[in-house]
C-alpha positions as CSV (number, residue, x, y, z in Angstrom):
1,X,27.8,22.7,34.3
2,X,29.9,21.9,37.2
3,X,32.9,24.4,38.9
4,X,35.5,22.9,40.0
5,X,35.7,22.5,43.6
6,X,38.0,24.7,46.0
7,X,40.2,23.4,48.2
8,X,38.2,23.3,51.8
9,X,39.4,25.4,54.4
10,X,41.8,24.8,57.2
11,X,41.0,26.4,60.3
12,X,44.0,25.7,62.5
13,X,46.3,26.6,59.8
14,X,45.7,30.8,60.5
15,X,46.5,30.3,63.6
16,X,49.7,27.8,64.2
17,X,51.3,30.1,62.1
18,X,50.3,33.0,64.1
19,X,51.5,31.4,67.0
20,X,54.8,30.1,65.0
21,X,55.9,34.1,64.4
22,X,54.9,35.1,68.0
23,X,57.2,32.6,69.6
24,X,59.8,33.5,67.1
25,X,59.2,37.2,68.3
26,X,59.4,36.4,71.9
27,X,62.8,34.3,71.1
28,X,63.8,37.1,69.2
29,X,63.5,39.2,72.5
30,X,64.7,37.0,75.1
31,X,68.0,36.6,73.5
32,X,67.8,40.6,73.0
33,X,67.3,40.8,76.5
34,X,70.6,38.6,77.5
35,X,73.0,40.2,75.0
36,X,72.0,43.3,77.0
37,X,72.6,41.6,80.1
38,X,75.3,40.1,79.0
39,X,76.9,43.0,77.7
40,X,75.8,45.4,81.2
41,X,77.4,42.9,83.6
42,X,81.1,42.6,81.2
43,X,80.7,46.3,80.9
44,X,80.4,47.5,84.9
45,X,83.1,44.3,85.2
46,X,85.6,46.2,82.6
47,X,84.7,49.9,84.2
48,X,84.9,48.8,87.8
49,X,88.5,46.7,86.6
50,X,89.8,50.2,85.1
51,X,88.2,52.6,88.4
52,X,90.2,49.5,90.6
53,X,93.6,50.6,88.2
54,X,93.4,53.9,88.4
55,X,92.5,53.9,91.9
56,X,95.5,51.7,92.6
57,X,97.8,54.3,90.2
58,X,96.8,57.3,91.9
59,X,98.0,55.3,95.0
60,X,101.5,54.5,93.7
61,X,102.0,57.7,92.4
62,X,100.9,59.0,95.8
63,X,103.5,57.1,97.5
64,X,106.3,57.9,94.8
65,X,105.5,61.5,95.6
66,X,106.2,61.5,98.9
67,X,109.7,59.4,98.3
68,X,110.6,62.5,96.4
69,X,109.4,64.6,99.6
70,X,111.8,62.6,101.2
71,X,114.5,62.7,98.8
72,X,114.0,66.6,98.5
73,X,114.0,66.9,102.5
74,X,118.3,64.9,102.2
75,X,119.0,67.4,100.0
76,X,117.9,70.3,101.6
77,X,119.3,69.1,105.2
78,X,122.7,68.4,103.1
79,X,122.8,71.5,102.1
80,X,122.5,73.8,105.4
81,X,124.8,71.9,106.5
82,X,127.5,73.1,103.8
83,X,126.4,76.1,102.9
84,X,125.0,79.5,104.3
85,X,123.8,80.5,101.4
86,X,121.5,79.4,99.0
87,X,121.9,79.9,94.9
88,X,121.5,77.9,91.9
89,X,124.9,76.6,92.2
90,X,124.0,74.3,95.0
91,X,122.8,70.5,94.6
92,X,119.0,71.5,96.0
93,X,118.9,73.4,92.4
94,X,119.3,70.6,89.9
95,X,116.4,69.0,88.4
96,X,115.6,65.2,89.0
97,X,116.1,63.5,86.2
98,X,113.8,60.7,85.0
99,X,113.9,57.9,87.5
100,X,112.3,54.6,86.6
101,X,109.9,53.0,89.0
102,X,107.8,50.1,88.6
103,X,105.1,50.4,85.7
104,X,106.7,54.1,85.0
105,X,108.9,57.0,86.1
106,X,109.0,60.0,88.5
107,X,111.0,63.2,87.9
108,X,110.9,66.5,89.5
109,X,113.0,69.4,90.9
110,X,112.8,71.8,94.0
111,X,112.3,75.7,93.8
112,X,113.5,79.0,96.3
113,X,110.1,80.3,96.9
114,X,111.8,83.3,98.9
115,X,113.4,84.4,95.1
116,X,109.8,85.9,95.0
117,X,107.6,89.0,96.2
118,X,105.9,87.1,98.7
119,X,102.0,88.4,98.6
120,X,101.0,88.2,101.8
121,X,104.0,91.1,102.9
122,X,101.0,93.6,101.3
123,X,99.5,93.7,104.7
124,X,101.2,94.2,107.9
125,X,100.2,91.3,110.4
126,X,100.3,93.5,113.7
127,X,98.1,95.9,112.2
128,X,95.7,93.9,109.2
129,X,96.4,97.0,107.5
130,X,98.2,97.4,104.0
131,X,102.1,97.5,104.5
132,X,103.2,100.8,102.0
133,X,106.4,99.6,101.7
134,X,105.4,95.9,99.9
135,X,102.7,97.8,98.1
136,X,104.7,100.4,95.9
137,X,107.2,97.4,95.4
138,X,104.0,95.5,94.2
139,X,103.2,98.3,91.9
140,X,106.7,98.3,90.6
141,X,107.2,95.1,89.9
142,X,103.3,94.8,88.5
143,X,104.7,98.0,85.9
144,X,108.2,95.7,85.2
145,X,105.9,92.2,84.5
146,X,103.9,94.6,81.9
147,X,100.4,94.7,83.9
148,X,98.7,97.3,85.2
149,X,99.9,98.5,88.9
150,X,96.1,99.4,90.0
151,X,96.1,95.2,90.8
152,X,97.8,96.2,93.7
153,X,95.3,97.8,95.6
154,X,92.6,94.7,94.2
155,X,95.1,92.6,96.0
156,X,95.1,94.6,99.5
157,X,91.6,94.3,99.7
158,X,91.5,90.5,99.0
159,X,94.0,90.2,102.0
160,X,93.1,92.5,104.5
161,X,91.0,91.9,107.3
162,X,88.4,95.0,106.9
163,X,85.7,95.5,104.2
164,X,86.7,99.1,103.0
165,X,87.7,99.4,99.8
166,X,91.3,101.0,99.0
167,X,91.3,104.6,97.6
168,X,91.1,104.0,94.5
169,X,91.2,101.1,92.6
170,X,90.2,98.9,95.7
171,X,87.6,96.1,95.4
172,X,85.6,94.9,98.4
173,X,82.5,92.5,99.2
174,X,79.8,94.7,97.2
175,X,82.4,94.5,93.9
176,X,82.5,90.2,94.5
177,X,78.7,90.3,94.9
178,X,78.1,91.8,91.8
179,X,80.1,88.7,89.9
180,X,78.6,85.8,88.4
181,X,78.7,83.5,90.6
182,X,78.8,85.7,93.4
183,X,80.9,85.9,96.4
184,X,83.2,87.2,99.4
185,X,86.3,89.0,99.8
186,X,88.9,86.1,101.0
187,X,89.8,89.2,103.7
188,X,92.9,87.0,105.1
189,X,96.0,85.5,104.1
190,X,96.4,83.8,100.7
191,X,97.9,80.5,100.6
192,X,97.9,80.0,97.2
193,X,98.7,82.3,94.2
194,X,96.5,81.5,92.2
195,X,94.0,83.4,94.4
196,X,94.8,85.9,92.6
197,X,92.5,85.0,90.0
198,X,89.2,85.5,92.0
199,X,90.2,89.2,91.2
200,X,87.3,90.2,88.9
201,X,88.7,90.7,85.2
202,X,92.1,89.5,86.0
203,X,92.4,86.4,84.1
204,X,94.6,83.8,82.8
205,X,96.4,85.8,80.7
206,X,98.0,88.4,83.2
207,X,98.1,85.2,86.2
208,X,100.6,83.7,83.7
209,X,102.7,86.8,83.5
210,X,102.9,87.3,87.6
211,X,103.1,84.3,88.7
212,X,106.9,83.4,88.1
213,X,107.5,86.3,90.8
214,X,105.4,85.7,93.8
215,X,104.8,83.3,96.3
216,X,102.2,82.8,99.0
217,X,104.5,82.3,102.3
218,X,104.0,83.9,105.8
219,X,105.0,87.9,106.2
220,X,107.4,89.4,107.0
221,X,109.7,86.1,105.0
222,X,112.7,88.3,103.4
223,X,113.5,87.9,99.9
224,X,116.5,85.8,98.6
225,X,118.5,87.9,96.6
226,X,120.6,85.3,95.6
227,X,117.7,83.5,93.1
228,X,115.0,86.5,92.8
229,X,114.5,86.6,89.1
230,X,115.9,90.4,87.9
231,X,112.3,91.9,87.9
232,X,112.0,91.4,91.8
233,X,115.2,92.6,92.3
234,X,114.7,95.4,90.3
235,X,111.4,96.5,92.5
236,X,113.0,96.5,95.0
237,X,113.5,100.7,93.9
238,X,111.6,103.1,92.4
239,X,113.0,103.7,89.1
240,X,115.8,101.1,89.4
241,X,116.5,99.1,86.0
242,X,119.7,96.6,86.1
243,X,119.2,92.6,86.5
244,X,115.8,92.9,84.7
245,X,117.8,94.3,81.6
246,X,119.8,90.9,80.3
247,X,118.1,87.6,81.8
248,X,121.3,85.3,80.4
249,X,123.3,87.7,81.6
250,X,122.2,87.4,85.0
251,X,121.8,83.5,85.1
252,X,125.6,83.0,84.1
253,X,126.8,85.2,86.8
254,X,124.6,82.8,89.0
255,X,125.9,79.7,87.3
256,X,128.6,79.3,89.8
257,X,127.6,81.9,93.2
258,X,125.6,83.8,94.7
259,X,124.9,86.7,92.6
260,X,124.3,90.0,93.3
261,X,125.6,89.0,97.4
262,X,123.9,91.7,99.8
263,X,127.4,93.4,99.4
264,X,126.4,93.9,95.7
265,X,123.3,95.1,96.6
266,X,124.7,97.7,98.5
267,X,127.2,98.3,95.9
268,X,124.2,99.3,93.5
269,X,121.4,100.6,95.2
270,X,121.0,104.6,96.7
271,X,122.5,104.7,100.2
272,X,118.9,106.0,101.9
273,X,117.5,103.5,99.5
274,X,119.3,100.4,100.7
275,X,119.1,102.0,104.1
276,X,115.2,101.7,103.9
277,X,115.6,98.3,102.6
278,X,117.2,97.0,105.9
279,X,114.3,98.2,108.1
280,X,111.0,98.0,106.0
281,X,109.7,94.6,107.2
282,X,109.0,96.4,111.1
283,X,112.7,97.1,111.3
284,X,113.7,93.7,110.0
285,X,115.5,93.4,106.0
286,X,113.4,92.5,103.3
287,X,116.4,90.7,101.9
288,X,118.9,88.0,102.8
289,X,121.1,85.2,100.9
290,X,119.6,81.6,102.7
291,X,116.1,80.2,102.3
292,X,113.7,78.6,104.4
293,X,110.7,78.0,102.4
294,X,110.8,75.7,99.1
295,X,108.4,74.4,96.4
296,X,109.7,70.2,95.1
297,X,107.4,69.4,92.3
298,X,107.0,66.1,91.9
299,X,105.3,64.3,88.7
300,X,104.6,60.8,88.4
301,X,104.2,59.1,85.3
302,X,102.2,55.4,85.8
303,X,101.3,54.2,82.2
304,X,98.9,56.4,80.5
305,X,98.6,58.8,83.8
306,X,99.9,60.9,85.1
307,X,100.0,63.1,88.4
308,X,101.9,66.0,90.2
309,X,102.7,67.3,93.4
310,X,103.1,70.7,95.0
311,X,104.9,70.1,98.4
312,X,106.0,73.1,99.7
313,X,108.9,72.9,102.2
314,X,110.0,74.5,105.9
315,X,113.5,74.1,107.2
316,X,114.1,75.4,110.3
317,X,117.0,76.8,112.0
318,X,117.9,73.5,113.0
319,X,118.4,72.4,109.2
320,X,114.9,69.6,109.5
321,X,112.3,70.0,106.7
322,X,108.8,69.4,107.0
323,X,105.9,69.5,104.7
324,X,103.3,72.4,104.9
325,X,101.3,72.7,102.9
326,X,100.4,69.8,99.7
327,X,98.4,70.1,96.3
328,X,98.0,67.8,94.0
329,X,97.8,68.6,90.7
330,X,97.7,72.2,90.4
331,X,99.7,74.6,92.7
């Protein structure tokens, strides 16, 4: 019996099929590589474009903020020609409303930095040692804002020139070297009140409580009583509680004039305390009714980006205004 003849096998059939499969695979790999390269080129171009736009926006924002500095200088120059006092009823104390600029807006305002307790007064610049009058006032201020008085000793040690801890609550290099990461005490006058955050365990919550009441100015700069918060005024005298009791009433009395004036304070404080205040800064007064140091805060919005410039301005005796310290993004 004859069996059906099987179809003959073509030895070229299998190799041709394998070749077509390899060719298809190579084509797919090449297409994937082209897609990856194309996407990389597109993404890199987009990234460079966005980076360029961000850089241009930053430069544009900086120029607008410097323009705000010029505006602030003109306001302060005009003010010194019209008044010997600096208080909240004057033009400089009126915030700058939002002003449209190309691609966004700018707004801001001026603050009287001499209405605050000057942390650099904790050290007598002539000796480099603690200033007892200022230290006691700072203790009272800490208590008035709800903080522990022990931070006064730590702040003294952060600024003073030596490496000997103040008794009983001071902190020098040995304490800071035990932190993680370790660091050293500054032992020089501060340029920003945010340096208080370097004090061990001080923390952001405590800083937020004290920040509106403190400044970092040259030692010996008097407090402007016309703009000082009630807590700063009450801290001048031990156990005194008058101006911090009702902040709204104090603001109302300041709406049209300097209050309290130097005469008002003299009448409010015991005579011996008033004489002490007049001579506390190495024979000069701790208080005045005018200001040399102002801080400009300029907020510039360009598109979705926002930039903030803090600029410490000095108005000299001739009325000229100079920027002496700038901080971009944080005070």
